[in-house]
C-alpha positions in Angstrom: -26.8 -103.6 -190.4 -28.9 -105.9 -188.3 -30.9 -108.7 -190.1 -34.4 -109.3 -188.8 -35.9 -112.8 -188.7 -39.5 -113.2 -187.6 -40.8 -116.0 -185.4 -44.5 -116.6 -185.4 -45.5 -119.0 -182.6 -48.8 -120.0 -181.0 -47.2 -120.9 -177.6 -44.1 -120.1 -175.6 -41.0 -121.3 -177.3 -39.4 -124.2 -175.5 -35.7 -124.2 -174.8 -35.2 -126.7 -177.6 -37.1 -124.4 -180.0 -34.9 -121.4 -179.0 -31.8 -123.5 -179.4 -32.9 -124.6 -182.8 -33.4 -121.0 -184.0 -30.1 -119.9 -182.5 -28.3 -122.7 -184.2 -29.7 -121.7 -187.6 -28.7 -118.0 -187.0 -25.5 -117.9 -184.9 -24.4 -114.5 -186.3 -24.7 -111.7 -183.8 -26.2 -109.2 -186.2 -29.5 -111.1 -186.3 -32.5 -109.9 -184.3 -35.6 -112.0 -183.9 -39.0 -110.4 -183.9 -41.4 -112.7 -182.1 -45.2 -112.5 -182.9 -47.7 -114.4 -180.7 -51.3 -114.2 -181.8 -54.0 -113.9 -179.1 -56.2 -116.9 -179.9 -59.6 -115.2 -179.4 -61.5 -116.9 -182.2 -60.8 -120.7 -182.0 -62.0 -123.0 -184.8 -63.6 -125.6 -182.5 -63.9 -128.5 -185.1 -60.3 -128.2 -186.2 -59.1 -128.0 -182.6 -61.0 -131.1 -181.6 -59.6 -133.1 -184.6 -56.1 -131.8 -183.8 -56.4 -132.9 -180.2 -57.8 -136.3 -181.1 -55.1 -136.8 -183.6 -52.5 -136.2 -180.9 -54.4 -138.3 -178.4 -55.0 -135.2 -176.2 -58.4 -136.5 -175.0 -58.8 -134.0 -172.2 -58.2 -131.0 -174.4 -60.6 -132.4 -177.1 -63.3 -132.8 -174.4 -62.7 -129.2 -173.2 -63.3 -128.1 -176.8 -66.5 -130.1 -177.1 -68.0 -128.7 -173.9 -66.9 -125.1 -174.8 -64.2 -124.5 -172.2 -62.5 -121.7 -174.2 -60.6 -118.8 -172.6 -62.2 -115.4 -172.7 -60.6 -112.8 -175.0 -58.9 -111.2 -172.0 -57.4 -114.6 -170.9 -56.3 -115.3 -174.5 -54.4 -112.0 -174.7 -52.9 -112.6 -171.2 -51.8 -116.1 -172.3 -50.3 -114.7 -175.5 -48.4 -112.0 -173.5 -47.0 -114.6 -171.1 -46.0 -116.8 -174.2 -44.3 -113.8 -175.8 -42.3 -112.9 -172.6 -41.2 -116.5 -172.2 -40.2 -116.8 -175.8 -38.1 -113.7 -175.8 -36.5 -114.9 -172.6 -35.7 -118.3 -174.1 -34.2 -116.7 -177.2 -32.1 -114.4 -175.2 -31.0 -117.3 -173.0 -29.9 -119.0 -176.2 -27.9 -116.0 -177.2 -30.2 -114.4 -179.7 -31.3 -110.7 -179.6 -35.1 -110.8 -179.4 -38.1 -108.6 -179.0 -41.8 -109.0 -179.9 -45.5 -108.3 -179.5 -48.9 -109.9 -179.2 -50.9 -109.7 -182.4 -54.4 -110.4 -183.5 -55.9 -113.9 -183.8 -55.3 -113.9 -187.6 -51.6 -113.0 -187.6 -51.1 -112.4 -191.3 -52.1 -108.7 -191.4 -49.7 -108.0 -188.5 -47.1 -110.2 -190.1 -47.4 -108.1 -193.3 -46.9 -104.9 -191.4 -43.9 -106.3 -189.5 -42.3 -107.5 -192.7 -42.7 -104.1 -194.3 -41.5 -102.2 -191.2 -38.4 -104.4 -190.6 -37.4 -105.7 -194.0 -37.3 -109.2 -192.5 -35.4 -111.8 -194.5 -37.1 -115.0 -193.3 -39.9 -116.4 -191.2 -40.0 -119.3 -188.7 -43.4 -120.6 -187.9 -43.5 -122.7 -184.7 -46.7 -124.6 -183.9 -48.1 -127.9 -182.6 -49.1 -130.3 -185.4 -52.4 -129.2 -186.9 -53.8 -132.0 -188.9 -56.5 -130.1 -190.9 -54.6 -126.9 -191.5 -51.4 -128.7 -192.5 -53.2 -131.2 -194.7 -55.2 -128.5 -196.6 -52.3 -126.0 -196.6 -54.3 -123.4 -194.5 -51.7 -123.2 -191.8 -49.7 -120.0 -191.1 -46.6 -121.2 -192.9 -48.4 -122.0 -196.2 -50.4 -118.8 -196.0 -47.3 -116.7 -195.4 -45.4 -118.4 -198.2 -48.3 -117.5 -200.6 -48.7 -114.0 -199.3 -45.2 -112.7 -198.8 -42.7 -114.8 -200.8 -40.2 -115.0 -197.8 -38.4 -118.1 -197.0 -40.5 -119.9 -194.4 -39.4 -122.7 -192.1 -42.3 -124.4 -190.3 -41.3 -126.6 -187.4 -43.3 -128.3 -184.6 -42.6 -127.1 -181.1 -40.3 -129.3 -179.0 -39.2 -131.4 -182.0 -36.8 -131.4 -184.9 -39.7 -132.3 -187.2 -40.1 -129.8 -190.1 -43.6 -129.1 -191.4 -44.3 -128.9 -195.1 
């Protein structure tokens, strides 16, 4: 019987992210269900603080002047991130599938957990200073809501979030 592991990511997984997930689940009976939210409702203040904290001045400026993608572009970006993530996982030797979900991924995550009997969740994000500090990030919210083992790591790094 195949085991399902869910990966919730805000961007396309990098090769190092896929390799990290593959190394944690080398057994062939594991299937990864990738969920990528379409970021149609951005928290501008949190986004500006996150960009400044990472010294991403151009991105912070874009947030200040309101250069946000339209909902259509956000869904298109999420679909491209999903396709790239599934491809990276498959390249790393992991069976993967997935879908684009709503901006707040927790309702779709609940449905996916119920439908698949997932055994654990990986949350892959960039560092998010406000959300991480006040435990409002996806990983903390999922731990509170679902009781699954949740591993939160930052994309492109070996750094594990709290």
